[in-house]
C-alpha positions in Angstrom: 93.7 64.5 28.5 94.0 64.5 32.3 95.1 67.7 34.0 98.1 67.9 36.2 96.4 67.1 39.5 94.7 64.1 37.8 98.0 62.9 36.5 99.7 63.1 39.9 96.6 61.5 41.5 97.1 58.6 39.1 100.8 58.3 39.6 100.1 58.3 43.6 97.6 55.5 43.2 100.2 53.4 41.1 102.9 54.0 43.9 100.4 52.9 46.6 99.3 49.7 44.7 103.1 49.0 44.0 103.9 49.5 47.7 101.0 47.2 48.8 102.0 44.4 46.2 105.5 44.7 47.4 104.4 44.2 51.1 102.3 41.4 50.3 105.1 39.8 48.5 107.5 40.2 51.4 104.9 38.8 53.8 104.3 35.8 51.7 108.0 34.7 51.8 108.6 31.6 54.1 112.3 32.5 54.6 114.1 35.7 54.5 115.0 37.5 51.2 118.7 37.0 52.1 118.1 33.2 52.2 116.4 33.3 48.9 119.3 35.3 47.4 121.6 32.6 48.7 119.5 29.9 47.1 119.5 31.7 43.8 123.3 32.1 44.0 123.9 28.4 45.0 121.6 27.2 42.1 123.6 29.5 39.6 126.9 28.3 40.8 126.0 24.6 40.3 123.5 24.5 37.6 125.9 24.6 34.9 128.1 21.8 36.1 125.2 19.7 37.3 122.4 20.6 34.8 118.8 20.9 35.4 117.1 17.5 36.1 113.5 19.0 36.0 113.3 18.8 39.8 114.4 20.9 42.6 117.6 18.8 43.5 120.0 21.8 43.9 117.2 23.7 45.9 116.7 21.0 48.2 120.5 20.4 48.6 120.8 24.1 49.7 117.9 23.8 52.0 119.3 20.7 53.7 123.0 22.0 53.9 121.7 25.1 55.4 119.3 23.4 58.0 116.4 25.3 56.7 113.7 23.6 58.7 110.5 24.7 56.7 111.8 22.9 53.5 108.4 21.8 52.5 106.9 25.2 52.9 109.8 26.9 50.9 109.5 24.3 48.1 105.7 24.9 48.0 106.2 28.6 47.9 108.7 28.3 45.0 106.3 25.9 43.2 103.3 28.4 43.6 105.7 31.1 42.2 106.7 29.2 39.1 109.6 27.3 40.4 109.0 23.7 39.6 112.7 22.8 39.0 116.0 24.6 39.6 116.3 26.4 36.5 112.7 27.7 36.8 113.6 28.9 40.3 116.2 31.0 38.7 114.3 32.2 35.6 110.9 32.7 37.2 111.2 33.2 40.9 114.4 35.3 41.0 112.8 37.7 38.6 110.0 38.3 41.0 112.6 39.4 43.6 114.2 41.7 41.1 111.0 43.3 40.4 110.1 44.1 43.9 111.6 46.6 46.4 
């Protein structure tokens, strides 16, 4: 069993790794965290009435309505992070935001 110093050292390493992973995640975002929050809220508000069509219809609608100029980059980022349709954006991508910072 590790002694007190070793346990603290391990905790410190875990904190540093978590901090580094969070920083890398933030730096990978093609738009601000706030815009992503707004995307999630928009999809959540409209998904129940429009349903998921196995595409990013609502996501693209939000990006267009809010004049986000790097739409392709945002869509690519979402897909690379498990968001291939609107419901997956909520279930897979939003969860990553909840697990960071």
